[in-house]
C-alpha positions, 0 to 999 in steps of 0.5 A: 500499499502506498500513501502520497502527500498532499498540500492544503491551502487555501483558494485565497492563494488563487487569483480570479483569472486562475478559477476560470482556468481551473474550471474550462481551462486544456489545463498540463494536468487534471484538475476535478473541483468540488464544493469547496474548491479544487485538488489539481495534480503536482505529481509531475512537480516533484524532483524526477525527470519530469519537473523540468518539462512540467514548469515550462508547462506550466509557465506557459497555462497562463496561470498567475505566479500565485498559481506556480509558485504553490504548485511549484512549492507543492512539488517541492515538499514531494505532493501528488496533490494540492488543493485550494480549499476555501477553509483552509489557512494561507499559507504563509510561504506563498503569495496571495491571489485574493481570490474568495478573499473579502478586503479585511482580509487581503489588509490583514497581515499574515499568520 
């Protein structure tokens, strides 16, 4: 039996443009939408023979620098999946995109 790691972060790391792409664009990775966010495959971003090409594909996808930073960090942390969840916390190591956040949340200092 194999156990694989995943990373769980707030949808606040996404931008509205990211959401539009996650909901309907042809992207270089698998995406699953669920009631509270999205799960994306970051397996190809884990160190190995596929990483360099996958990073190039990701950079050419039209996704925001905030999304790309999160996906690359998930790969660096050996996570096979990255879950953007409306109820998850912001990761202080990542930039904020602001999706689903109100002005007070955007103005608050990072945890």
